Structures are given as C-alpha cells and as structure tokens.
PLY file of the C-alpha trace (Angstrom):
ply
format ascii 1.0
element vertex 342
property float x
property float y
property float z
element edge 341
property int vertex1
property int vertex2
end_header
-71.38 18.93 -65.22
-71.50 21.85 -67.67
-69.45 25.00 -67.06
-72.74 26.94 -66.69
-73.98 24.65 -63.91
-70.60 24.79 -62.21
-70.67 28.59 -62.16
-74.12 28.57 -60.58
-72.85 26.09 -57.98
-70.01 28.47 -57.17
-72.31 31.45 -56.55
-74.77 29.39 -54.48
-71.97 28.03 -52.29
-70.41 31.48 -51.90
-73.75 32.74 -50.59
-74.29 29.73 -48.34
-72.01 30.96 -45.56
-70.22 27.57 -45.50
-67.05 28.40 -47.43
-65.08 30.92 -45.36
-61.56 30.10 -44.23
-61.74 28.07 -41.05
-58.71 29.26 -39.10
-57.04 31.83 -41.36
-57.97 35.53 -41.51
-57.10 38.31 -43.96
-54.42 39.44 -41.50
-55.49 43.08 -41.19
-56.48 42.62 -37.56
-52.74 42.42 -36.82
-52.34 46.09 -37.71
-53.74 49.32 -36.31
-53.49 52.96 -37.36
-51.45 55.41 -35.35
-53.99 57.98 -34.22
-53.15 61.56 -35.19
-54.49 64.10 -32.69
-53.37 66.98 -34.91
-54.52 66.10 -38.46
-54.51 69.72 -39.69
-57.36 69.13 -42.11
-61.15 69.07 -42.20
-63.10 65.90 -42.96
-64.39 67.75 -46.04
-60.79 68.03 -47.26
-60.42 64.25 -47.56
-60.38 63.14 -51.20
-60.74 59.43 -52.02
-60.62 59.83 -55.80
-58.15 57.79 -57.81
-57.48 56.88 -61.43
-57.74 53.30 -62.65
-57.32 52.16 -66.26
-57.45 55.79 -67.35
-60.77 56.51 -65.61
-61.25 58.64 -62.51
-63.02 56.74 -59.74
-64.82 58.27 -56.81
-63.07 55.85 -54.44
-60.48 53.06 -54.80
-62.92 50.17 -54.77
-63.45 47.33 -57.21
-66.11 44.65 -57.32
-63.88 41.75 -58.23
-64.86 39.18 -60.85
-67.52 36.81 -59.62
-69.87 35.41 -62.18
-71.24 35.14 -65.68
-72.05 32.41 -68.17
-75.34 31.06 -66.76
-78.87 32.52 -66.96
-79.23 34.22 -63.56
-75.78 35.81 -63.89
-77.27 38.44 -66.22
-79.46 39.75 -63.40
-76.57 39.70 -60.94
-74.07 41.39 -63.24
-76.60 44.02 -64.29
-77.29 44.89 -60.66
-73.62 45.00 -59.69
-72.83 47.18 -62.69
-75.60 49.58 -61.65
-74.10 49.72 -58.14
-70.64 50.44 -59.59
-72.05 53.21 -61.76
-73.84 54.79 -58.80
-70.72 54.65 -56.62
-68.16 55.55 -59.27
-66.03 52.42 -58.87
-64.67 49.64 -61.11
-66.03 46.16 -61.83
-64.62 42.81 -62.87
-66.61 39.97 -64.38
-66.19 36.27 -63.71
-64.30 33.77 -65.83
-65.37 34.13 -69.46
-64.31 30.71 -70.73
-67.85 29.44 -71.28
-68.82 32.51 -73.27
-65.65 32.50 -75.35
-65.93 28.83 -76.30
-69.37 29.29 -77.81
-70.20 31.24 -80.95
-73.30 33.06 -79.70
-73.18 36.37 -77.74
-73.52 36.04 -73.97
-75.69 38.75 -72.38
-74.49 37.80 -68.88
-71.22 39.54 -69.74
-72.28 42.16 -72.30
-74.90 43.54 -69.90
-72.25 45.27 -67.78
-71.28 47.66 -70.59
-74.92 48.19 -71.53
-75.56 49.49 -68.01
-72.75 52.03 -67.94
-70.17 53.49 -70.31
-68.11 55.04 -67.52
-67.47 52.05 -65.26
-64.03 50.51 -65.96
-64.75 46.86 -66.75
-62.19 44.07 -66.32
-62.61 41.00 -68.53
-61.41 37.67 -67.12
-59.80 34.49 -68.43
-58.11 31.61 -66.63
-54.34 31.19 -66.66
-54.53 27.51 -67.63
-56.78 28.36 -70.57
-54.50 31.27 -71.56
-51.54 28.89 -71.69
-53.46 26.35 -73.80
-54.74 29.02 -76.18
-51.23 30.46 -76.51
-49.87 27.03 -77.44
-52.43 26.54 -80.21
-52.13 30.11 -81.48
-55.67 31.22 -80.60
-54.96 33.39 -77.54
-55.06 36.74 -79.34
-58.42 35.88 -80.90
-59.95 34.85 -77.57
-58.70 38.05 -75.93
-60.19 40.20 -78.69
-63.54 38.48 -78.19
-63.40 38.92 -74.41
-62.70 42.63 -74.74
-65.38 43.12 -77.40
-68.01 41.24 -75.40
-67.51 43.33 -72.25
-66.17 46.61 -73.60
-63.41 46.08 -71.04
-60.46 48.39 -70.44
-58.38 45.62 -68.87
-58.02 41.86 -68.91
-57.51 39.81 -65.75
-55.63 36.52 -65.99
-56.58 34.51 -62.93
-54.11 32.16 -61.30
-55.99 29.35 -59.55
-53.82 26.22 -59.30
-55.30 25.30 -55.91
-58.86 25.60 -57.21
-58.09 23.66 -60.40
-56.39 20.94 -58.32
-59.50 20.50 -56.16
-62.28 21.16 -58.67
-63.97 17.89 -59.72
-63.77 19.08 -63.34
-60.46 20.85 -62.78
-57.58 21.20 -65.21
-54.40 21.58 -63.11
-52.19 22.23 -66.14
-50.16 25.36 -65.53
-47.04 24.76 -67.62
-46.58 27.72 -69.96
-48.68 30.22 -68.00
-45.87 32.75 -67.53
-45.02 32.56 -71.24
-48.66 33.25 -72.14
-48.82 36.20 -69.73
-45.61 37.61 -71.22
-47.10 37.32 -74.72
-50.25 39.14 -73.63
-48.24 42.00 -72.11
-46.20 42.35 -75.30
-49.31 42.26 -77.51
-50.67 45.44 -75.89
-54.22 44.33 -76.66
-55.30 45.47 -73.20
-54.00 46.42 -69.79
-53.11 43.09 -68.17
-53.98 42.36 -64.56
-52.78 39.11 -62.98
-54.86 37.96 -60.04
-55.31 35.03 -57.72
-58.76 33.88 -56.65
-58.32 33.73 -52.89
-55.09 31.94 -52.05
-52.75 34.89 -52.54
-49.73 36.03 -54.54
-46.36 36.13 -52.78
-43.58 38.62 -53.29
-41.54 35.95 -55.10
-44.33 35.27 -57.61
-44.90 39.02 -58.02
-41.24 39.47 -58.99
-41.56 36.83 -61.71
-44.65 38.56 -63.07
-43.07 42.00 -63.01
-40.03 40.61 -64.85
-42.25 39.82 -67.86
-43.87 43.26 -67.79
-46.94 42.89 -65.57
-47.72 46.19 -63.85
-50.98 45.42 -62.01
-51.46 42.50 -59.63
-54.55 41.63 -57.61
-53.12 39.65 -54.70
-56.52 38.08 -53.86
-55.24 36.61 -50.62
-56.64 34.27 -48.01
-59.20 35.39 -45.47
-62.47 35.65 -47.38
-64.05 32.90 -49.46
-62.03 29.70 -49.54
-62.33 28.57 -53.14
-60.58 25.42 -52.01
-63.54 24.99 -49.65
-66.01 25.65 -52.45
-64.51 22.88 -54.57
-64.05 20.50 -51.64
-67.78 20.72 -50.92
-68.45 19.78 -54.53
-66.42 16.56 -54.25
-67.37 13.05 -53.14
-63.97 12.31 -51.55
-63.90 15.17 -49.03
-61.71 13.38 -46.51
-58.81 13.04 -48.97
-58.59 16.77 -49.71
-60.06 18.50 -46.66
-56.54 19.30 -45.37
-56.21 21.86 -48.20
-59.21 23.98 -47.13
-57.14 26.75 -45.50
-54.25 26.90 -47.97
-53.26 30.48 -48.81
-51.34 33.61 -47.86
-53.32 36.18 -45.81
-54.16 39.26 -47.85
-52.31 41.69 -45.58
-49.14 39.60 -45.91
-49.52 39.48 -49.70
-49.75 43.27 -49.87
-46.78 43.67 -47.55
-44.65 41.31 -49.63
-45.65 42.82 -52.98
-45.30 46.46 -51.92
-42.37 48.06 -53.68
-42.23 45.28 -56.28
-45.45 45.85 -58.22
-46.34 49.29 -59.65
-50.07 48.84 -58.90
-51.45 46.48 -56.25
-55.10 45.56 -55.86
-55.85 44.13 -52.42
-58.68 41.62 -52.34
-59.44 38.55 -50.28
-61.53 39.06 -47.16
-61.98 42.82 -47.63
-65.27 43.39 -45.82
-65.04 46.94 -44.42
-63.66 50.33 -45.29
-61.20 49.78 -42.44
-59.79 46.72 -44.23
-59.44 48.80 -47.37
-57.72 51.65 -45.52
-55.21 49.27 -43.92
-54.53 47.61 -47.28
-53.75 50.97 -48.85
-51.55 51.95 -45.91
-49.58 48.72 -46.48
-49.00 49.64 -50.11
-52.12 48.76 -52.12
-53.64 51.18 -54.63
-57.12 49.64 -54.87
-59.27 47.39 -52.69
-61.48 44.70 -54.19
-64.28 42.60 -52.78
-66.77 40.06 -54.04
-68.82 38.00 -51.59
-69.85 40.80 -49.14
-71.17 42.88 -52.04
-72.92 39.88 -53.58
-74.55 39.20 -50.19
-75.65 42.84 -49.91
-77.13 42.63 -53.41
-78.90 39.35 -52.62
-80.44 40.89 -49.49
-81.22 44.41 -50.70
-80.84 44.58 -54.45
-78.86 47.34 -56.12
-79.56 49.76 -53.27
-78.27 47.24 -50.75
-74.96 46.99 -52.63
-74.78 50.77 -53.01
-75.40 51.30 -49.30
-72.60 48.91 -48.37
-70.11 50.49 -50.78
-70.94 54.00 -49.55
-70.49 52.85 -45.96
-67.02 51.56 -46.88
-66.17 54.84 -48.58
-67.21 56.73 -45.44
-65.10 54.44 -43.24
-62.11 54.99 -45.53
-62.61 58.78 -45.32
-62.86 58.60 -41.54
-59.52 56.78 -41.25
-57.88 59.19 -43.65
-59.06 62.09 -41.48
-57.91 60.42 -38.24
-54.43 59.82 -39.67
-54.11 63.28 -41.24
-54.27 62.07 -44.84
-56.11 64.27 -47.31
-55.15 62.14 -50.36
-54.86 58.40 -50.94
-51.16 58.81 -51.67
-50.75 60.20 -48.15
-52.44 57.11 -46.71
-50.01 54.84 -48.58
-47.43 55.29 -45.83
-46.56 52.36 -43.60
-45.49 54.63 -40.73
-49.14 55.40 -39.97
-49.85 51.69 -39.52
-48.29 49.66 -36.72
-48.21 45.92 -36.20
-49.90 44.72 -33.03
-47.60 42.43 -31.06
0 1
1 2
2 3
3 4
4 5
5 6
6 7
7 8
8 9
9 10
10 11
11 12
12 13
13 14
14 15
15 16
16 17
17 18
18 19
19 20
20 21
21 22
22 23
23 24
24 25
25 26
26 27
27 28
28 29
29 30
30 31
31 32
32 33
33 34
34 35
35 36
36 37
37 38
38 39
39 40
40 41
41 42
42 43
43 44
44 45
45 46
46 47
47 48
48 49
49 50
50 51
51 52
52 53
53 54
54 55
55 56
56 57
57 58
58 59
59 60
60 61
61 62
62 63
63 64
64 65
65 66
66 67
67 68
68 69
69 70
70 71
71 72
72 73
73 74
74 75
75 76
76 77
77 78
78 79
79 80
80 81
81 82
82 83
83 84
84 85
85 86
86 87
87 88
88 89
89 90
90 91
91 92
92 93
93 94
94 95
95 96
96 97
97 98
98 99
99 100
100 101
101 102
102 103
103 104
104 105
105 106
106 107
107 108
108 109
109 110
110 111
111 112
112 113
113 114
114 115
115 116
116 117
117 118
118 119
119 120
120 121
121 122
122 123
123 124
124 125
125 126
126 127
127 128
128 129
129 130
130 131
131 132
132 133
133 134
134 135
135 136
136 137
137 138
138 139
139 140
140 141
141 142
142 143
143 144
144 145
145 146
146 147
147 148
148 149
149 150
150 151
151 152
152 153
153 154
154 155
155 156
156 157
157 158
158 159
159 160
160 161
161 162
162 163
163 164
164 165
165 166
166 167
167 168
168 169
169 170
170 171
171 172
172 173
173 174
174 175
175 176
176 177
177 178
178 179
179 180
180 181
181 182
182 183
183 184
184 185
185 186
186 187
187 188
188 189
189 190
190 191
191 192
192 193
193 194
194 195
195 196
196 197
197 198
198 199
199 200
200 201
201 202
202 203
203 204
204 205
205 206
206 207
207 208
208 209
209 210
210 211
211 212
212 213
213 214
214 215
215 216
216 217
217 218
218 219
219 220
220 221
221 222
222 223
223 224
224 225
225 226
226 227
227 228
228 229
229 230
230 231
231 232
232 233
233 234
234 235
235 236
236 237
237 238
238 239
239 240
240 241
241 242
242 243
243 244
244 245
245 246
246 247
247 248
248 249
249 250
250 251
251 252
252 253
253 254
254 255
255 256
256 257
257 258
258 259
259 260
260 261
261 262
262 263
263 264
264 265
265 266
266 267
267 268
268 269
269 270
270 271
271 272
272 273
273 274
274 275
275 276
276 277
277 278
278 279
279 280
280 281
281 282
282 283
283 284
284 285
285 286
286 287
287 288
288 289
289 290
290 291
291 292
292 293
293 294
294 295
295 296
296 297
297 298
298 299
299 300
300 301
301 302
302 303
303 304
304 305
305 306
306 307
307 308
308 309
309 310
310 311
311 312
312 313
313 314
314 315
315 316
316 317
317 318
318 319
319 320
320 321
321 322
322 323
323 324
324 325
325 326
326 327
327 328
328 329
329 330
330 331
331 332
332 333
333 334
334 335
335 336
336 337
337 338
338 339
339 340
340 341
C-alpha cells in the first residue's frame, strides 16, 4: 500500500470511533481543582494569552499534526488552518515523509501557510526516518525542504516505536534516533519539538532528550486515539498483536513525570475539553494539543464547527482560571491548586 493510501486509512479509522483506548484514560479524571471562594479577580481579568515559537497566541492550544500527503488532506489542512487563524492558536501538520521523498510540491502541506501568515506551523518528520537520513547525510536537506514547504517555525520529530512495530508497512528501526535528534538541535535549522503519537513520553525518556538539548516535548500520552489500535485494525493477524492495543502512559502521568525536567511541555493525548487542558497546565504543561476531537468537529460542521469547539475550550479554561483565582496561565501552573482524588 502506498504512503498516501495509508494516510487516508489513518484518518478514516480515526474518525470511525473504533480506535479509542479500551481500558486506559488520559488520567485527568484522577485530579480536581481546589475551589477558591475568594479569587480576588473578575472573569474579565483572566488572560489566556501565551507565546509559542515567538508568536503570541490567544490561548495555549495546538491542533496537533494529523494529516497530509493524499488528495483530501488539502481540504482538511486548509480548514484546520483557517480555524487556527480564527482562534489565534498553533497548528501541526502530519508526517511529511511522502511529500519529502517526491520532487514535486505538495499542496496538502503548503496550503497551511497560504491560509495564514500568523499561525505558528509545526512541520513533522518521523524519528526512524530522521535517523536513516542522518546516517546517509541527507537529514539537513530534508529538514530544509520540510520547513520551506510549510513555512514552519518549528519541526516535530515524532517517536512512534509502538506504531511502527504494529503497522503492516512499519519500519521499527530506531537505532540512532537520539543521535539524529542531537544533530538537529545543534544545527539550529529550526526549533525542535520531540513528540510521541499517543503512547506517551516518560520522565526518564524526557531526561535523555533534555540532555541532548531538546527544550520542547509533546508528551502525546495515552487516553485518546490508540494508534496501536489503528494499526491493529489494518492487520490480518489481529489475534497475535491485540494485546498491545492499550500500551501507553496516560497523558496526566506523562505531564507529571516531565514537569520540572523539560522547559516547555505540550500536553496532548485524549485532550477533549478545556477542563482537560486546564488540568494539564496545572500539572506543569505550557500548551495543550488535540487532534481527533477537532477533526471530528470539522467533519461535522466545517471550519465553523472546529472554531466553535476551540472557543468552547477557551471559555472552559477561562472559567477554571477564574474559579482558582488565576489571572495568568503562569498562575495556573501551580500543582497546589490541583488535588489527586483518592
């Protein structure tokens, strides 16, 4: 199967409602805010603005990388970019391997910059491919092309050993990934973000990444789409791999473990409300990312459907900031206002 067909499969399965984690959640239900009856501020005083990749955002949200590289992805990415522009948030694109390995321009990726000059765009390459390209000396060239194609301010390197292990066309070859990431950080071609794709990054892995200079990590934990599940459903030998469906670290636990280790944490993986985002920030995250819920809103209601959902999340975040007496996001990033439910 071609990479383009595989990408379309991924989006269709993500929208099917069949690929959530079965028994594992994002973990945020285990925490609740300590209500503040004396907030000493007005709701109008609450300010959700933040700076990401040198750009001021209206709120700390990111549509995480989902798609690109097949015909209908141009429509999807255009619509999501329009929603990001309307809401003043950031956007990632899906894996760019297919586009980078062909010589012709790919409008499914370039469309995002055509829509808006102010939305911070995050380009995206796979860790296994980064390691292979580093070994053959072509990594810098591929990165330059990825940045030029998207007009991106940052480059995400996605760690997906579980997905590659289970993908029928997978390439579970991860030797040399940390060396390639270190080389990218040193090259200063772009701000480097290291992310998982839904199975989570532990504190121990975060330490190894920080040691080579990584400053932004998207934990992309368990609790939302099971990409193991996506790939399992694409296989003919389901019974031999079905036990891996729920592998992953819940997002809340990832944020907790990485807090204090990583300068900037993006919390994604099962983020489906502004309440999830608020709890993630209170645990130590700086941004909250989401993919499938926004894609579903776009599929149901177009650009306005995605905008409505994102604005609802922003309102929920503002409400929790008011109820905990936090006028700024930095005030919310305080674990004492969040308590674990026994």
